[in-house]
C-alpha positions in Angstrom: -0.2 -0.2 0.1 2.8 2.5 0.5 4.1 1.7 -3.2 0.5 2.7 -4.2 0.6 6.4 -2.1 4.5 6.6 -3.1 3.2 6.2 -6.8 0.1 8.5 -6.4 2.8 11.2 -4.7 4.8 11.0 -8.1 2.2 11.1 -10.4 1.1 14.3 -8.3 4.3 15.7 -8.6 4.6 15.4 -11.9 0.8 16.5 -13.0 1.4 19.6 -10.6 4.9 19.8 -12.6 2.9 19.8 -16.0 0.4 22.0 -15.0 2.9 24.3 -14.0 4.3 24.0 -17.1 1.2 24.6 -18.8 0.8 27.9 -17.1 4.6 29.1 -17.6 3.9 28.3 -21.2 0.3 29.9 -21.5 1.8 33.5 -19.8 4.9 33.3 -22.3 2.3 33.3 -25.1 0.6 36.1 -23.8 3.6 38.0 -23.0 5.1 37.2 -27.0 1.3 38.3 -27.5 1.4 41.5 -25.5 5.3 42.0 -27.3 3.8 41.6 -30.8 0.8 44.0 -29.9 3.7 46.4 -28.6 5.5 46.2 -31.6 3.2 46.9 -33.9 1.7 49.9 -31.9 5.3 51.6 -31.9 5.8 50.8 -35.8 2.3 52.7 -36.1 3.4 55.6 -34.1 6.8 56.0 -36.1 5.4 55.6 -39.4 2.4 58.4 -37.9 5.8 60.8 -36.7 7.6 60.3 -39.9 5.0 61.2 -42.0 4.4 64.6 -39.8 7.9 65.3 -39.5 8.2 64.9 -43.9 5.0 67.5 -44.1 6.9 69.9 -41.7 9.9 69.4 -43.4 8.3 70.2 -46.4 6.5 73.0 -45.5 9.4 74.7 -44.2 11.7 73.9 -47.3 8.5 75.8 -49.0 8.6 78.9 -46.9 12.9 78.9 -47.0 12.4 79.2 -50.5 9.4 81.9 -50.2 11.6 83.7 -47.6 14.1 83.6 -49.8 12.6 85.5 -53.1 11.2 87.9 -50.8 14.8 88.6 -50.1 16.0 88.6 -53.3 13.2 91.3 -53.9 14.4 93.5 -50.7 17.8 93.6 -52.0 16.7 94.3 -55.6 14.5 97.2 -54.1 17.3 98.3 -51.9 19.8 98.6 -54.9 17.2 100.5 -57.3 16.8 102.9 -54.0 20.3 103.4 -53.7 20.8 104.0 -57.6 17.3 106.4 -57.2 19.4 108.5 -54.1 22.6 108.5 -56.2 21.0 110.3 -59.1 19.3 112.6 -56.9 22.1 113.6 -55.0 23.7 114.5 -58.5 21.1 116.1 -59.7 20.8 118.1 -56.7 24.5 118.6 -57.1 24.3 119.8 -60.6 21.2 122.5 -59.8 23.2 123.8 -57.0 26.1 124.1 -59.0 24.5 125.9 -62.1 22.3 127.9 -59.7 26.0 129.2 -58.5 27.4 129.8 -61.6 24.2 131.6 -62.6 24.5 133.9 -59.6 27.9 134.2 -60.4 27.6 135.4 -63.8 25.0 137.6 -62.9 27.3 139.8 -60.7 
């Protein structure tokens, strides 16, 4: 009878070990599913963020191009204004010299 009890105890231990292993395998499978779900979620977030960065980069590039054009316009106008003021100064100087010469000739 004692041998029968030992056999039953051994079988109980084997059964308990088998249940524990099955439980561990179940938890391992759950962890693997959770890992795959998390990795998929990260990949979606990565794709969304990269798309947003690409869109921002394109928008920024377009704005930089627009600002370069605006800068070229400002430089062109600045050069035109400088030429206009140089011409105006030369004309004023000529008018002054002509007026002074006229005054001198009258005297």
